[in-house]
C-alpha positions as a LaTeX table, in Angstrom:
\begin{tabular}{lrrr}
\hline
Residue & $x$ (\AA) & $y$ (\AA) & $z$ (\AA) \\
\hline
Met1 & 23.08 & 10.02 & 11.78 \\
Val2 & 19.94 & 7.91 & 12.57 \\
Thr3 & 18.20 & 6.11 & 9.22 \\
Gln4 & 14.54 & 6.44 & 8.84 \\
Met5 & 14.69 & 2.47 & 9.35 \\
Glu6 & 16.53 & 2.88 & 12.99 \\
Gln7 & 13.73 & 5.40 & 13.78 \\
Ala8 & 10.69 & 3.45 & 12.73 \\
Arg9 & 12.17 & $-0.03$ & 14.54 \\
Ala10 & 12.76 & 2.33 & 17.71 \\
Leu11 & 9.43 & 3.75 & 17.34 \\
Thr12 & 7.77 & 0.15 & 17.24 \\
Ala13 & 10.39 & $-1.52$ & 19.91 \\
Asp14 & 8.01 & $-1.56$ & 22.71 \\
Gly15 & 4.94 & $-3.07$ & 20.43 \\
Pro16 & 3.11 & $-2.25$ & 17.74 \\
Val17 & 1.59 & 1.09 & 16.49 \\
Leu18 & $-1.56$ & 1.53 & 15.02 \\
Leu19 & $-2.03$ & 4.17 & 12.37 \\
Tyr20 & $-5.46$ & 5.77 & 11.58 \\
Asp21 & $-6.96$ & 8.74 & 9.93 \\
Gly22 & $-7.06$ & 11.54 & 12.19 \\
Ser23 & $-9.63$ & 13.36 & 10.25 \\
Cys24 & $-11.97$ & 10.46 & 10.44 \\
Gly25 & $-14.40$ & 10.42 & 13.10 \\
Val26 & $-15.17$ & 6.63 & 12.62 \\
Cys27 & $-11.39$ & 6.11 & 13.02 \\
Asn28 & $-11.23$ & 8.64 & 16.15 \\
Val29 & $-14.12$ & 6.53 & 17.73 \\
Thr30 & $-12.45$ & 3.21 & 16.96 \\
Val31 & $-9.34$ & 4.55 & 18.69 \\
Gln32 & $-11.74$ & 5.34 & 21.75 \\
Trp33 & $-13.25$ & 2.47 & 21.70 \\
Ile34 & $-9.84$ & 0.32 & 21.60 \\
Leu35 & $-8.72$ & 2.37 & 24.77 \\
Lys36 & $-11.93$ & 1.28 & 26.40 \\
His37 & $-11.83$ & $-2.23$ & 25.44 \\
Glu38 & $-8.22$ & $-3.53$ & 24.90 \\
Arg39 & $-6.52$ & $-6.09$ & 27.09 \\
Glu40 & $-4.50$ & $-4.91$ & 30.29 \\
Asp41 & $-1.23$ & $-6.11$ & 28.64 \\
Ser42 & $-2.01$ & $-4.34$ & 25.38 \\
Arg43 & 1.11 & $-2.43$ & 24.28 \\
Leu44 & $-0.38$ & $-1.02$ & 21.27 \\
Arg45 & 0.35 & 2.57 & 20.65 \\
Phe46 & $-1.26$ & 5.11 & 17.92 \\
Ala47 & $-0.76$ & 8.08 & 15.61 \\
Pro48 & $-2.51$ & 9.67 & 12.73 \\
Leu49 & $-1.65$ & 8.71 & 8.95 \\
Glu50 & $-0.84$ & 12.16 & 8.42 \\
Ser51 & 1.22 & 12.66 & 11.24 \\
Pro52 & 5.21 & 12.99 & 10.97 \\
Val53 & 5.61 & 9.85 & 13.01 \\
Gly54 & 2.87 & 8.26 & 10.58 \\
Leu55 & 4.60 & 9.37 & 7.43 \\
Leu56 & 7.89 & 8.13 & 8.98 \\
Leu57 & 6.50 & 4.53 & 9.67 \\
Arg58 & 4.69 & 4.35 & 6.23 \\
Gln59 & 8.09 & 5.19 & 4.46 \\
Ala60 & 9.97 & 2.77 & 6.47 \\
Ala61 & 7.16 & $-0.09$ & 6.11 \\
Gln62 & 6.93 & 0.82 & 2.44 \\
Val63 & 3.25 & 1.74 & 2.18 \\
Pro64 & 2.47 & 3.69 & $-0.85$ \\
Pro65 & 1.54 & 7.36 & $-0.10$ \\
Glu66 & $-2.13$ & 7.01 & $-1.28$ \\
Val67 & $-3.44$ & 4.16 & 1.17 \\
Asp68 & $-5.44$ & 5.82 & 3.76 \\
Ser69 & $-6.48$ & 2.81 & 5.52 \\
Leu70 & $-6.03$ & 1.40 & 9.11 \\
Leu71 & $-1.96$ & 0.27 & 9.23 \\
Trp72 & $-1.19$ & $-1.72$ & 12.27 \\
Ile73 & 2.71 & $-1.20$ & 11.94 \\
Glu74 & 5.34 & $-3.76$ & 13.70 \\
Gln75 & 8.83 & $-4.74$ & 13.81 \\
Asp76 & 9.57 & $-7.72$ & 11.34 \\
Arg77 & 13.19 & $-9.45$ & 11.79 \\
Glu78 & 13.74 & $-9.40$ & 7.72 \\
Arg79 & 12.45 & $-6.19$ & 6.89 \\
Gly80 & 12.84 & $-3.97$ & 9.59 \\
Val81 & 8.95 & $-2.85$ & 9.97 \\
Arg82 & 6.05 & $-4.18$ & 8.18 \\
Ala83 & 2.71 & $-3.07$ & 7.65 \\
Gln84 & $-0.53$ & $-4.96$ & 7.66 \\
Met85 & $-3.69$ & $-2.83$ & 6.00 \\
Arg86 & $-7.27$ & $-2.62$ & 5.65 \\
Ser87 & $-9.00$ & $-5.74$ & 7.36 \\
Thr88 & $-5.90$ & $-7.83$ & 8.57 \\
Ala89 & $-5.03$ & $-4.50$ & 10.61 \\
Ala90 & $-8.65$ & $-4.58$ & 12.01 \\
Leu91 & $-8.13$ & $-7.90$ & 13.12 \\
Arg92 & $-4.75$ & $-7.42$ & 14.63 \\
Val93 & $-6.68$ & $-4.69$ & 17.00 \\
Ala94 & $-9.44$ & $-7.40$ & 17.57 \\
Gly95 & $-7.06$ & $-9.66$ & 19.09 \\
Gln96 & $-5.87$ & $-6.86$ & 21.58 \\
Ala97 & $-9.49$ & $-7.15$ & 22.90 \\
Arg98 & $-10.93$ & $-8.16$ & 25.94 \\
Gly99 & $-13.79$ & $-10.86$ & 26.36 \\
Ala100 & $-16.04$ & $-11.79$ & 23.41 \\
Tyr101 & $-14.70$ & $-8.95$ & 21.43 \\
Arg102 & $-11.62$ & $-10.89$ & 20.91 \\
Leu103 & $-13.63$ & $-13.61$ & 18.93 \\
Leu104 & $-13.73$ & $-11.07$ & 16.07 \\
Ala105 & $-10.46$ & $-11.86$ & 15.57 \\
Leu106 & $-11.64$ & $-15.43$ & 14.32 \\
Leu107 & $-12.95$ & $-13.54$ & 11.07 \\
Arg108 & $-9.38$ & $-14.07$ & 9.80 \\
Phe109 & $-10.41$ & $-17.17$ & 8.60 \\
Ile110 & $-12.45$ & $-15.49$ & 5.69 \\
Pro111 & $-10.58$ & $-14.96$ & 2.42 \\
Arg112 & $-8.67$ & $-11.60$ & 2.95 \\
Phe113 & $-10.22$ & $-10.33$ & $-0.70$ \\
Val114 & $-14.03$ & $-10.70$ & 0.83 \\
Arg115 & $-12.48$ & $-9.31$ & 4.31 \\
Asp116 & $-11.11$ & $-6.40$ & 2.10 \\
Ala117 & $-13.89$ & $-5.96$ & $-0.16$ \\
Ala118 & $-16.21$ & $-5.11$ & 2.86 \\
Tyr119 & $-13.68$ & $-2.94$ & 4.67 \\
Asp120 & $-13.16$ & $-0.86$ & 1.47 \\
Ala121 & $-16.97$ & $-0.68$ & 1.06 \\
Phe122 & $-17.28$ & 0.82 & 4.48 \\
Ala123 & $-13.90$ & 3.18 & 3.98 \\
Arg124 & $-15.76$ & 4.89 & 0.81 \\
Val125 & $-18.56$ & 6.31 & 3.34 \\
Arg126 & $-17.03$ & 6.51 & 6.75 \\
His127 & $-16.79$ & 10.18 & 6.32 \\
Arg128 & $-20.27$ & 10.37 & 6.21 \\
Val129 & $-21.18$ & 7.95 & 8.99 \\
Val130 & $-19.97$ & 9.63 & 12.24 \\
Ala131 & $-19.24$ & 13.47 & 12.25 \\
Pro132 & $-15.21$ & 14.27 & 13.14 \\
Val133 & $-14.79$ & 14.12 & 16.79 \\
Cys134 & $-11.77$ & 15.34 & 18.66 \\
Leu135 & $-9.89$ & 12.35 & 20.19 \\
Val136 & $-8.65$ & 13.68 & 23.89 \\
Pro137 & $-6.75$ & 10.80 & 25.82 \\
Leu138 & $-6.86$ & 10.47 & 29.19 \\
Pro139 & $-3.39$ & 11.65 & 31.23 \\
Glu140 & $-2.61$ & 8.12 & 31.67 \\
Gln141 & $-2.95$ & 7.08 & 27.96 \\
Arg142 & $-1.26$ & 10.44 & 26.30 \\
Ala143 & 2.04 & 8.44 & 26.17 \\
Arg144 & 0.91 & 6.15 & 23.88 \\
Phe145 & 0.00 & 8.67 & 21.46 \\
Leu146 & 2.90 & 9.01 & 19.23 \\
Ala147 & 1.99 & 12.16 & 17.38 \\
\hline
\end{tabular}
């Protein structure tokens, strides 16, 4: 029988997985932005937080169920898989961008408590900023969506 950790390691074997709130318009627009601006060699894949894949990865990475932020899930030699959340996850995404957008990753030098406070302030209003949109990946992008 395959364990939850083995499943999570298999899902992250080819690269990180970005978990996002599938009911959030801002989050769906963000995924569309990533697909448009990511580097050619990006191996980032996506799944909604609330999907079966999202739930499996969250549990394997020991993310509490009440966490509804952006999650960057990747393999970790010591723990199997690990999650980075909130502003740190967003900055990992910025590191996948092309051109000048990649410079956003330099914001990691701002202390995390400051970055996370700004992230949390925006997260509280994210459902009011952009109406929910249906994310429809292009045929060549569909395999990168795990749910």
